[in-house]
C-alpha positions as CSV (number, residue, x, y, z in Angstrom):
1,X,-18.4,12.0,14.5
2,X,-15.7,11.6,11.8
3,X,-13.1,8.8,12.0
4,X,-10.2,7.9,9.7
5,X,-9.2,4.3,9.6
6,X,-6.4,2.7,7.6
7,X,-6.3,-0.9,6.4
8,X,-2.9,-2.6,6.5
9,X,-1.6,-6.1,5.8
10,X,1.2,-8.1,4.3
11,X,0.6,-8.6,0.6
12,X,-2.0,-11.1,-0.5
13,X,-3.8,-11.1,2.9
14,X,-7.1,-9.8,1.4
15,X,-6.8,-6.2,2.4
16,X,-8.4,-4.6,-0.6
17,X,-11.1,-7.2,-0.6
18,X,-11.8,-6.4,3.0
19,X,-12.1,-2.6,2.1
20,X,-14.4,-3.4,-0.8
21,X,-16.6,-5.6,1.4
22,X,-17.0,-2.8,4.0
23,X,-17.8,-0.2,1.3
24,X,-20.3,-2.4,-0.4
25,X,-22.0,-3.5,2.8
26,X,-22.4,0.1,4.0
27,X,-23.8,1.2,0.7
28,X,-20.8,3.4,-0.3
29,X,-20.1,1.3,-3.4
30,X,-22.9,-0.2,-5.6
31,X,-21.0,-3.4,-6.2
32,X,-18.5,-5.7,-4.5
33,X,-15.2,-5.3,-6.4
34,X,-12.5,-8.0,-6.5
35,X,-8.8,-7.7,-7.2
36,X,-8.6,-11.1,-8.9
37,X,-11.3,-10.1,-11.3
38,X,-9.9,-6.6,-11.8
39,X,-13.1,-5.0,-10.6
40,X,-11.9,-3.3,-7.5
41,X,-13.1,0.3,-7.3
42,X,-10.1,1.2,-5.1
43,X,-7.3,-0.1,-7.2
44,X,-7.9,2.5,-9.9
45,X,-4.5,2.7,-11.5
46,X,-3.8,0.6,-14.6
47,X,-0.6,-0.8,-12.9
48,X,-2.6,-1.9,-9.9
49,X,-5.2,-3.7,-11.9
50,X,-2.6,-5.4,-14.2
51,X,-0.5,-6.6,-11.3
52,X,-3.3,-7.3,-8.9
53,X,-1.6,-5.4,-6.0
54,X,-2.2,-2.0,-4.4
55,X,0.5,0.5,-5.3
56,X,-1.0,3.7,-4.0
57,X,-3.0,4.5,-1.0
58,X,-6.7,5.1,-1.9
59,X,-9.4,6.6,0.2
60,X,-13.2,6.1,0.3
61,X,-16.0,7.2,2.6
62,X,-18.8,5.4,4.3
63,X,-21.4,6.1,6.9
64,X,-22.2,3.8,9.8
65,X,-24.6,4.7,12.7
66,X,-24.5,8.3,11.5
67,X,-20.7,8.4,11.9
68,X,-18.6,9.3,8.9
69,X,-15.7,7.0,8.2
70,X,-12.7,7.7,5.9
71,X,-11.1,4.4,5.0
72,X,-7.6,4.3,3.6
73,X,-6.5,1.2,1.6
74,X,-2.7,1.0,1.7
75,X,0.0,-0.9,-0.3
76,X,0.9,-4.3,1.2
77,X,4.3,-4.8,-0.3
78,X,7.4,-3.8,1.7
79,X,8.9,-2.0,-1.4
80,X,5.9,0.3,-1.3
81,X,6.0,0.9,2.5
82,X,6.7,4.7,2.4
83,X,3.2,5.2,0.8
84,X,1.7,3.1,3.6
85,X,3.7,4.9,6.3
86,X,2.5,8.3,5.2
87,X,-1.0,7.2,5.6
88,X,-0.4,6.1,9.2
89,X,0.4,9.7,10.1
90,X,-3.2,10.8,9.5
91,X,-5.1,8.0,11.1
92,X,-7.4,7.8,14.1
93,X,-7.2,4.0,14.1
94,X,-5.4,1.3,12.1
95,X,-6.8,-2.0,11.2
96,X,-4.2,-4.8,10.7
97,X,-5.2,-7.9,8.7
98,X,-3.6,-11.3,9.4
99,X,-4.4,-14.6,7.7
100,X,-2.9,-17.9,8.8
101,X,0.1,-16.5,10.6
102,X,1.9,-13.3,11.6
103,X,4.4,-12.4,8.8
104,X,7.5,-10.3,9.0
105,X,5.9,-7.2,7.4
106,X,3.0,-7.6,9.8
107,X,5.3,-7.0,12.7
108,X,7.0,-4.1,10.9
109,X,3.6,-2.5,10.5
110,X,2.7,-3.0,14.1
111,X,5.9,-1.3,15.1
112,X,5.1,1.6,12.8
113,X,1.7,2.0,14.6
114,X,3.7,2.3,17.8
115,X,6.1,4.8,16.3
116,X,3.1,7.1,15.3
117,X,1.1,6.2,18.4
118,X,-1.9,4.9,16.4
119,X,-4.4,2.6,18.1
120,X,-4.8,-0.8,16.3
121,X,-7.6,-3.2,15.7
122,X,-6.7,-6.7,14.3
123,X,-8.8,-8.7,11.9
124,X,-8.0,-12.4,11.3
125,X,-9.0,-12.9,7.7
126,X,-9.7,-16.1,5.6
127,X,-10.9,-18.1,8.6
128,X,-13.1,-20.0,6.2
129,X,-10.0,-21.8,4.8
130,X,-9.9,-25.6,5.5
131,X,-8.0,-26.5,8.6
132,X,-7.8,-22.9,9.9
133,X,-6.8,-23.0,13.6
134,X,-8.0,-19.7,15.2
135,X,-6.5,-20.6,18.6
136,X,-3.1,-21.2,17.0
137,X,-3.2,-17.9,15.1
138,X,-4.3,-15.9,18.1
139,X,-1.5,-17.4,20.2
140,X,0.9,-16.3,17.4
141,X,-0.5,-12.8,17.5
142,X,0.0,-12.5,21.2
143,X,3.5,-13.9,21.0
144,X,4.6,-11.8,18.0
145,X,2.8,-8.5,18.5
146,X,1.5,-7.9,22.0
147,X,0.3,-9.8,25.1
148,X,-2.3,-7.1,25.4
149,X,-4.3,-8.5,22.4
150,X,-7.7,-9.9,23.2
151,X,-10.4,-11.8,21.2
152,X,-13.5,-9.7,20.9
153,X,-16.8,-11.5,20.7
154,X,-20.4,-10.7,21.6
155,X,-19.9,-11.3,25.3
156,X,-18.4,-7.9,26.3
157,X,-19.1,-8.4,30.0
158,X,-16.7,-11.3,30.0
159,X,-13.8,-9.0,29.2
160,X,-14.2,-7.3,32.6
161,X,-11.2,-9.2,34.1
162,X,-9.0,-8.2,31.1
163,X,-10.0,-4.5,31.5
164,X,-9.5,-4.6,35.3
165,X,-5.9,-5.9,34.9
166,X,-5.1,-2.9,32.8
167,X,-7.1,0.0,34.4
168,X,-6.8,0.7,38.1
169,X,-9.8,3.0,38.1
170,X,-12.0,0.2,36.9
171,X,-10.3,-2.4,39.1
172,X,-12.2,-1.2,42.2
173,X,-15.6,-1.5,40.5
174,X,-14.6,-4.9,39.2
175,X,-13.6,-6.2,42.6
176,X,-16.9,-4.9,44.1
177,X,-18.9,-6.4,41.2
178,X,-20.3,-2.9,40.7
179,X,-20.1,-2.7,36.9
180,X,-22.1,-3.4,33.8
181,X,-21.4,-3.8,30.1
182,X,-21.3,-0.1,29.4
183,X,-18.6,0.3,32.0
184,X,-16.5,-2.4,30.3
185,X,-17.0,-0.7,26.9
186,X,-15.9,2.7,28.2
187,X,-12.7,1.2,29.7
188,X,-11.9,-0.8,26.5
189,X,-12.4,2.4,24.4
190,X,-9.9,4.2,26.6
191,X,-7.4,1.3,26.7
192,X,-7.6,0.9,22.9
193,X,-7.1,4.6,22.3
194,X,-4.1,4.7,24.6
195,X,-2.6,1.6,22.9
196,X,-2.8,-0.4,26.1
197,X,-5.0,-3.1,24.4
198,X,-5.6,-4.4,20.9
199,X,-8.9,-6.0,20.0
200,X,-8.8,-9.1,17.7
201,X,-11.8,-10.1,15.5
202,X,-12.1,-12.8,12.8
203,X,-13.9,-13.7,9.6
204,X,-13.7,-13.8,5.9
205,X,-14.0,-10.6,3.7
206,X,-14.5,-12.6,0.6
207,X,-17.3,-14.8,2.1
208,X,-18.8,-11.9,4.1
209,X,-18.2,-13.6,7.4
210,X,-17.6,-11.4,10.5
211,X,-17.9,-8.1,8.7
212,X,-21.1,-7.0,10.4
213,X,-19.5,-7.8,13.8
214,X,-16.4,-5.9,12.8
215,X,-18.3,-2.8,11.9
216,X,-20.4,-2.9,15.0
217,X,-17.4,-3.3,17.3
218,X,-15.3,-0.7,15.5
219,X,-18.1,1.8,15.8
220,X,-18.7,1.0,19.5
221,X,-15.0,1.1,20.6
222,X,-13.7,4.2,18.7
223,X,-14.0,7.9,19.2
224,X,-12.5,11.1,18.0
225,X,-12.4,14.8,19.1
226,X,-12.6,16.9,16.0
227,X,-12.6,20.6,16.6
228,X,-13.8,22.8,13.7
229,X,-13.8,26.0,15.8
230,X,-10.0,26.3,16.1
231,X,-7.7,27.7,13.5
232,X,-7.0,25.5,10.5
233,X,-4.4,22.8,10.8
234,X,-3.9,20.1,8.2
235,X,-1.5,17.4,7.2
236,X,-0.5,16.6,3.6
237,X,-0.2,12.8,3.2
238,X,-0.5,12.3,-0.5
239,X,0.0,14.2,-3.8
240,X,-1.4,13.1,-7.1
241,X,-2.0,14.5,-10.6
242,X,-5.4,14.1,-12.2
243,X,-5.9,13.1,-15.9
244,X,-5.7,16.8,-16.8
245,X,-2.3,17.2,-15.1
246,X,-3.7,19.2,-12.2
247,X,-1.8,18.7,-8.9
248,X,-4.1,17.4,-6.2
249,X,-2.8,17.8,-2.6
250,X,-4.5,15.4,-0.2
251,X,-5.0,16.8,3.3
252,X,-6.3,15.5,6.5
253,X,-7.9,18.4,8.3
254,X,-6.8,18.1,11.9
255,X,-8.5,21.3,13.2
256,X,-10.6,24.1,11.9
257,X,-12.1,24.5,8.5
258,X,-10.8,24.9,4.9
259,X,-12.8,26.9,2.4
260,X,-12.8,27.6,-1.3
261,X,-10.7,30.7,-2.0
262,X,-8.8,30.5,1.3
263,X,-5.2,31.7,0.6
264,X,-1.9,30.9,2.2
265,X,1.3,32.9,2.1
266,X,4.2,30.4,2.1
267,X,7.4,32.5,2.4
268,X,6.1,35.1,0.1
269,X,4.3,32.7,-2.3
270,X,0.6,33.3,-2.1
271,X,-1.4,30.2,-3.1
272,X,-5.2,29.9,-3.2
273,X,-7.6,27.0,-2.7
274,X,-9.4,26.7,-6.1
275,X,-11.2,23.4,-5.5
276,X,-12.0,21.0,-2.6
277,X,-12.7,17.4,-3.6
278,X,-14.1,14.6,-1.5
279,X,-12.9,11.3,-3.1
280,X,-14.6,7.9,-3.0
281,X,-12.3,5.6,-4.9
282,X,-11.7,7.3,-8.3
283,X,-15.0,9.3,-8.0
284,X,-15.2,12.7,-6.3
285,X,-17.6,15.5,-5.5
286,X,-16.5,19.1,-5.1
287,X,-17.7,21.1,-2.0
288,X,-17.3,24.6,-0.7
289,X,-15.4,23.6,2.5
290,X,-14.0,20.8,4.6
291,X,-14.0,20.6,8.4
292,X,-11.9,18.9,11.1
293,X,-11.8,15.2,10.6
294,X,-12.3,15.4,6.8
295,X,-9.9,14.1,4.2
296,X,-9.9,16.4,1.1
297,X,-8.1,16.7,-2.2
298,X,-7.4,20.4,-3.0
299,X,-6.3,22.2,-6.2
300,X,-4.3,25.4,-6.0
301,X,-1.4,24.5,-3.6
302,X,2.1,24.1,-5.1
303,X,4.5,24.5,-2.1
304,X,3.4,21.8,0.4
305,X,4.9,18.4,-0.1
306,X,4.1,15.0,1.5
307,X,4.5,15.0,5.2
308,X,4.1,18.7,5.6
309,X,1.8,20.1,8.3
310,X,0.1,23.4,7.4
311,X,-0.6,25.5,10.5
312,X,-1.1,29.2,11.1
313,X,-0.3,29.7,7.4
314,X,3.1,28.1,7.7
315,X,4.5,24.8,6.6
316,X,6.0,22.5,9.2
317,X,7.9,19.3,8.2
318,X,6.8,16.4,10.5
319,X,10.2,14.7,10.0
320,X,8.8,11.4,8.9
321,X,9.6,11.5,5.2
322,X,11.0,8.0,5.2
323,X,14.2,6.9,3.5
324,X,15.5,4.5,0.9
325,X,18.6,2.5,1.4
326,X,19.2,1.7,-2.3
327,X,19.6,3.6,-5.5
328,X,19.2,2.7,-9.1
329,X,20.2,4.1,-12.5
330,X,17.5,4.8,-15.1
331,X,18.0,3.3,-18.6
332,X,15.8,4.8,-21.3
333,X,14.7,2.2,-23.9
334,X,13.1,4.5,-26.5
335,X,14.0,7.8,-28.1
336,X,12.6,10.0,-25.3
337,X,14.9,12.8,-24.4
338,X,16.7,12.5,-21.1
339,X,15.5,15.9,-20.0
340,X,11.9,14.9,-20.6
341,X,12.4,11.7,-18.5
342,X,13.9,13.7,-15.7
343,X,11.0,16.1,-15.9
344,X,8.5,13.2,-15.6
345,X,10.5,11.7,-12.7
346,X,10.2,15.1,-10.9
347,X,6.4,14.8,-11.2
348,X,6.5,11.3,-9.6
349,X,8.9,12.7,-7.0
350,X,6.2,15.1,-5.8
351,X,3.9,12.1,-5.4
352,X,6.6,9.8,-3.9
353,X,9.3,12.1,-2.3
354,X,11.5,9.2,-1.2
355,X,12.5,8.7,-4.9
356,X,14.8,11.7,-4.6
357,X,15.6,11.9,-8.3
358,X,19.0,13.2,-9.1
359,X,21.5,13.5,-12.0
360,X,24.8,11.8,-11.4
361,X,27.6,11.7,-14.0
362,X,25.2,12.3,-16.8
363,X,22.8,9.6,-15.5
364,X,19.4,9.8,-13.9
365,X,19.5,8.1,-10.5
366,X,16.7,7.5,-8.1
367,X,16.4,6.2,-4.6
368,X,14.4,2.9,-4.3
369,X,13.0,0.5,-1.7
370,X,13.7,-2.5,-4.0
371,X,13.0,-4.4,-7.2
372,X,9.2,-4.5,-6.9
373,X,9.1,-0.7,-6.7
374,X,11.3,-0.5,-9.8
375,X,9.0,-2.8,-11.7
376,X,6.0,-0.7,-10.7
377,X,7.8,2.4,-11.9
378,X,8.5,0.8,-15.3
379,X,4.8,0.1,-15.6
380,X,3.8,3.6,-14.5
381,X,6.1,5.2,-17.1
382,X,4.7,3.1,-19.9
383,X,1.1,3.3,-19.0
384,X,0.9,6.9,-17.8
385,X,3.6,8.6,-19.8
386,X,4.1,6.3,-22.8
387,X,7.8,6.1,-22.1
388,X,9.7,2.8,-22.0
389,X,12.6,2.5,-19.5
390,X,14.2,0.0,-17.1
391,X,16.6,0.3,-14.2
392,X,20.0,-0.9,-13.4
393,X,20.6,-3.3,-10.5
394,X,19.9,-1.5,-7.1
395,X,23.1,-0.3,-5.4
396,X,23.7,0.7,-1.8
397,X,23.1,4.4,-1.1
398,X,26.1,5.5,1.0
399,X,26.5,8.9,2.6
400,X,29.3,10.9,4.0
401,X,29.8,13.1,7.0
402,X,32.7,14.7,8.9
403,X,34.6,13.9,12.1
404,X,35.5,17.4,13.3
405,X,34.6,21.1,12.6
406,X,36.3,22.8,9.7
407,X,36.1,26.1,7.8
408,X,35.3,26.2,4.1
409,X,35.8,29.2,1.8
410,X,34.3,29.8,-1.7
411,X,35.0,32.8,-3.9
412,X,33.5,33.5,-7.3
413,X,34.9,36.5,-9.2
414,X,35.2,36.2,-13.0
415,X,35.0,39.5,-14.7
416,X,31.9,41.6,-13.6
417,X,30.9,39.0,-11.0
418,X,31.6,38.8,-7.2
419,X,30.7,36.8,-4.2
420,X,32.6,35.2,-1.3
421,X,31.3,32.9,1.4
422,X,32.9,31.6,4.6
423,X,31.2,28.6,6.2
424,X,32.0,26.4,9.2
425,X,31.0,22.8,8.9
426,X,30.3,21.0,12.2
427,X,29.5,17.4,12.8
428,X,26.0,16.6,14.1
429,X,24.5,13.6,15.7
430,X,23.9,10.6,13.5
431,X,20.8,10.6,11.2
432,X,20.1,14.3,11.9
433,X,20.6,15.5,8.3
434,X,21.8,18.9,7.3
435,X,21.0,22.1,9.2
436,X,22.0,25.8,8.7
437,X,22.4,28.8,10.9
438,X,23.8,32.2,10.2
439,X,26.3,33.9,12.6
440,X,27.1,36.6,10.0
441,X,26.4,40.2,11.0
442,X,24.1,42.1,8.6
443,X,26.8,44.8,8.5
444,X,29.0,42.3,6.7
445,X,26.4,40.8,4.4
446,X,22.8,41.9,3.9
447,X,20.0,39.6,5.1
448,X,18.7,38.9,1.6
449,X,22.1,37.5,0.6
450,X,22.2,35.4,3.8
451,X,18.8,33.9,2.9
452,X,20.1,33.3,-0.6
453,X,23.0,31.3,0.8
454,X,20.6,29.2,2.9
455,X,18.6,28.5,-0.2
456,X,21.7,27.3,-2.0
457,X,22.7,25.0,0.9
458,X,19.4,23.1,0.6
459,X,18.6,23.3,-3.1
460,X,20.9,20.3,-4.0
461,X,22.5,17.2,-2.5
462,X,26.2,18.2,-1.9
463,X,28.6,15.4,-2.7
464,X,31.1,14.1,-0.2
465,X,34.8,13.7,-1.3
466,X,35.3,10.0,-0.4
467,X,32.9,8.4,-2.8
468,X,30.8,11.3,-4.2
469,X,27.9,10.2,-2.0
470,X,25.6,12.8,-0.4
471,X,26.7,14.5,2.8
472,X,24.6,14.4,5.9
473,X,24.7,15.0,9.7
474,X,26.5,18.4,9.3
475,X,25.6,21.8,10.6
476,X,26.6,24.5,8.2
477,X,27.2,27.8,9.8
478,X,27.5,31.0,7.8
479,X,30.4,32.9,9.4
480,X,31.0,35.6,6.8
481,X,30.3,36.7,3.3
482,X,31.0,39.6,1.0
483,X,29.1,41.0,-1.9
484,X,29.9,43.9,-4.4
485,X,27.5,46.8,-4.9
486,X,28.1,46.7,-8.7
487,X,29.2,43.3,-9.7
488,X,27.3,40.8,-7.6
489,X,24.7,39.2,-9.8
490,X,22.2,36.3,-9.7
491,X,24.0,33.0,-9.4
492,X,27.2,34.4,-7.9
493,X,26.4,33.3,-4.3
494,X,25.3,29.9,-5.6
495,X,28.8,29.4,-7.1
496,X,30.5,30.7,-4.0
497,X,28.3,28.6,-1.6
498,X,28.8,25.4,-3.5
499,X,32.6,26.0,-3.6
500,X,32.7,26.8,0.1
501,X,31.0,23.6,1.1
502,X,33.2,21.6,-1.2
503,X,36.4,23.3,0.0
504,X,35.5,22.6,3.6
505,X,34.9,18.9,2.8
506,X,38.3,18.7,1.1
507,X,39.9,20.0,4.3
508,X,37.8,17.8,6.7
509,X,38.3,14.3,8.0
510,X,35.4,12.6,6.2
511,X,33.6,9.5,7.4
512,X,31.7,7.0,5.1
513,X,28.3,6.0,6.3
514,X,26.2,3.0,5.1
515,X,22.4,2.2,5.7
516,X,21.4,-0.2,8.4
517,X,18.4,-2.3,9.1
518,X,16.8,-2.9,12.5
519,X,15.8,-6.6,12.3
520,X,13.6,-9.1,14.2
521,X,14.1,-12.7,13.4
522,X,11.7,-15.5,14.5
523,X,12.8,-19.1,13.9
524,X,12.5,-22.5,15.6
525,X,15.0,-22.7,18.4
526,X,17.0,-25.4,16.5
527,X,18.2,-22.6,14.2
528,X,19.5,-20.2,17.0
529,X,23.2,-21.1,16.5
530,X,23.0,-20.7,12.7
531,X,21.2,-17.4,12.9
532,X,23.7,-15.9,15.5
533,X,26.6,-17.1,13.4
534,X,25.1,-15.6,10.2
535,X,24.5,-12.2,11.9
536,X,28.1,-12.0,13.0
537,X,29.3,-12.9,9.5
538,X,27.1,-10.2,8.1
539,X,28.6,-7.5,10.4
540,X,25.5,-7.3,12.5
541,X,24.9,-7.2,16.2
542,X,22.0,-8.6,18.3
543,X,20.5,-8.7,21.7
544,X,20.2,-11.9,23.8
545,X,17.7,-14.3,22.1
546,X,14.2,-14.5,23.6
547,X,12.4,-17.8,23.8
548,X,8.7,-18.0,22.9
549,X,7.5,-21.6,23.1
550,X,9.5,-23.6,20.5
551,X,10.6,-20.5,18.7
552,X,13.3,-17.9,19.4
553,X,13.2,-14.2,18.7
554,X,16.4,-12.4,17.9
555,X,16.5,-8.6,17.5
556,X,19.4,-6.6,16.3
557,X,20.9,-4.3,13.7
558,X,22.9,-4.9,10.6
559,X,24.1,-3.3,7.3
560,X,21.7,-3.3,4.4
561,X,24.5,-4.4,2.1
562,X,24.7,-7.8,3.8
563,X,21.1,-8.2,5.1
564,X,19.1,-7.2,2.0
565,X,19.0,-10.8,0.6
566,X,18.8,-12.6,3.9
567,X,15.0,-12.9,3.9
568,X,15.1,-15.5,1.1
569,X,18.0,-17.3,2.8
570,X,16.1,-17.7,6.1
571,X,13.0,-18.9,4.2
572,X,15.1,-21.5,2.4
573,X,16.9,-23.1,5.4
574,X,13.8,-23.0,7.7
575,X,11.6,-24.3,4.8
576,X,9.4,-21.2,5.0
577,X,8.8,-21.4,8.8
578,X,11.2,-18.7,9.8
579,X,10.9,-15.0,9.1
580,X,12.7,-11.7,9.4
581,X,11.2,-8.2,9.8
582,X,13.4,-5.4,8.5
583,X,13.0,-1.7,9.2
584,X,15.2,1.0,7.9
585,X,17.4,1.9,10.9
586,X,19.3,4.9,9.6
587,X,22.9,5.4,8.6
588,X,26.0,4.4,10.6
589,X,29.8,4.2,10.2
590,X,30.8,1.8,7.3
591,X,33.2,-0.8,8.6
592,X,34.4,-1.7,5.1
593,X,34.9,2.0,4.1
594,X,38.4,1.3,2.5
595,X,36.9,-1.4,0.3
596,X,34.0,0.8,-0.8
597,X,36.2,3.8,-1.5
598,X,38.5,1.8,-3.6
599,X,35.6,0.3,-5.6
600,X,34.0,3.7,-6.2
601,X,37.3,5.2,-7.3
602,X,35.9,8.7,-7.0
603,X,38.2,11.6,-7.8
604,X,36.9,14.7,-5.9
605,X,39.2,17.1,-7.7
606,X,38.2,15.8,-11.1
607,X,34.5,16.3,-10.5
608,X,34.1,19.5,-12.5
609,X,30.4,19.9,-11.5
610,X,31.4,19.9,-7.8
611,X,34.7,21.8,-7.8
612,X,36.3,22.8,-4.5
613,X,38.4,25.5,-6.3
614,X,37.6,29.2,-6.4
615,X,37.8,31.9,-9.1
616,X,39.5,35.2,-8.2
617,X,40.2,38.2,-10.4
618,X,43.4,40.0,-11.1
619,X,44.1,42.8,-13.6
620,X,40.6,42.4,-15.1
621,X,40.8,38.7,-15.7
622,X,39.5,35.7,-13.6
623,X,41.9,32.9,-12.6
624,X,41.4,29.6,-10.9
625,X,42.8,28.9,-7.4
626,X,43.2,25.4,-6.2
627,X,41.2,24.5,-3.0
628,X,44.3,24.1,-0.8
629,X,45.4,27.7,-1.7
630,X,42.0,29.5,-1.4
631,X,42.7,30.7,2.1
632,X,45.7,32.7,0.9
633,X,43.5,34.7,-1.4
634,X,40.2,34.8,0.5
635,X,39.0,38.4,1.1
636,X,37.0,37.5,4.3
637,X,40.3,36.5,5.9
638,X,42.0,39.8,5.0
639,X,39.4,41.9,7.0
C-alpha cells in the first residue's frame, strides 16, 4: 500500500526535525539531520539552510511494515503558505505538529485540511520541555480545533466508548459488549478517514520520544485505495528546475500508470515524458514508470502548471491556485538588465504561480504574501541567479469589476491591417474571476479567429479604469467580429480585443474591490470589548463571540488593509496570550473607494499601453478615434 502524508506546523515547532527523525529511524536516511546544525537532508536549498526555515515543500520516501510512505515536509511560515497549501491537495493524510499551545497558523492549517477534506493526525511535540502540561495542551487542542480529537495510547480497547459515540453501526456491538480491539481499530480507521475524529499523539522528535508509537499508530489507522488499472490521472503540485535548468514537474499519480515516452497532446502541443524521477530529499533515482500512489518528478512536460490535474490527456485546473493580497515593486541593485530580471522572475513564477509577475509603468511588480516571502526571494535571486535586488514596501492589491452589462468595441485598421471585435462584458458573482464564451456565428468570424480572441482575453491582466488595477468577476462574451481576407495579420485581433475590453470598461459603471481576511481571534474574555471595538474601527464585521472557559473566540471578516498589522497589536496588548488566525477571504467592495481612487490618481485615457481608443482607416491612412466615438465608426454595428 502507498500512502502520502504531509507534515505541517507553525514555524519553529520542530516539523523538519520530526521528518528527519522518521526518515532516519526507518532507514531512509543514513543520518539524523538537524536544522540548527544545517545538516537537514530535506532543507536542501541554500536559502533554507542559511535562514534555518523550510521555504519549499520537499518529499522523501520510507517503508514501514511493507507499506511505502511518501512524506512531504512543508513550509511553516504564513508568508509561504501557498506552497504548503498545494501540498495538501495531494495528501492521503496530514500530520499537524503542535508544541506548548495551539497557535493562529495551526488553526489556519486545520481549516485548510477541512477545505481539502484531508484526514488529520496531531502530534504534540517537545513534551520533554520542563513544565510541559500535556493535559492543558490537549484541552487547548479540543477547544481550538475539534471536540472530536482523542488521545491515542496503547490501550485501544478503551477507545470503544469514543468510537461508539460517533459510529451508529458500532454502537450496537458496543452496547452488547460484543467487540474486540480489531473492531475498535476498524471503526477508528473509518472515522479518521471521514474526518469525524482526529487522533492525538505526543513525544519529542529531537529526543526520539514517541516516534515508534507514532509510526505504529499511523500505519495501523491509515489506508488508501490506489488503482493502477485505470486510465492515468495525476495532479501537479510542484514545479522546480534542477541545476542544469531542466524543468521538473512533480506529479502525484492518482490513478493508472505513467511510463517513459508516454506522450500528451495539450491543445495541439505534443509533449513526451523523457524521465521519471523518484526523489528522496535532494537525491533521486530514475525509473521506467510510476503507478497510482507514487509521487514522481518528470522531465519533458512544459504546459501543465501547479494545481493542474492531468486526466484523459487533458489539463483541468483544480481552482485552488491561491491568491496574494499584496503586491511589491522590484528594485534592481546591480547592473542586471530589467528584461533579464523579468525573465528570471518568470522562471520562479512557474515554481510559485501566486507571484503573478507583471510589468506596470516600466516597473516589475509581483504579488506577495508578506515581508518574509520578499526576504526569501531576495536570497533566492542572489544565491541562485547571482542577482542583487530588493523590494518596495508591500501595497494592497486592489481589483476592479463592473456593476452592469455593457458592450465594448475595438477596431484596429492601420494601413494593410484589419480586425474588429464586439464584446459584451457582464458582471459575475464575487471571486469568480474572468470567463469567456462566444456567441458569434462562424459565418461572421471563423472559429480560428474566435479562438484567437479567447487567447488574447486570457494572455494578460486587463487593467480597470478606476485605479489601473486588474479586472475580475466579469464574463466576456464575443458577440461579433470581422476579419479581412487580405489585410488581417498576426497581432491585429490582439489589438482589437484589448481595445474592445478597454472601451467597454470606459463605458461601464466600475466598482473597486479590495482583499479581505476571514479571521478567528482567541483572547481572554477581559479583552472582548477591546477586540469588538477594534474590529469596527478597522471596517470589519464579526459573529457573536463564543466563550471557551476563560477565553473568547471571535470570528469575522475584515479588509487586509486594516487587519494586516493587527497580529502584532493583539500580541502586544494581550502580552502574547491572544492570537489571531487570518485566511485570505477573497475580494469585496472597497468602502473607501473614493480615497483610494484619489490616492492612485490613475488616468485611464493617458495609459497608452492600455488605450480604449480604436484605429480606423480612411483614404489609405489610419486615424485615431476616441473611445466615446468608436460606436459611430464600428463596422459590426453597420451590418
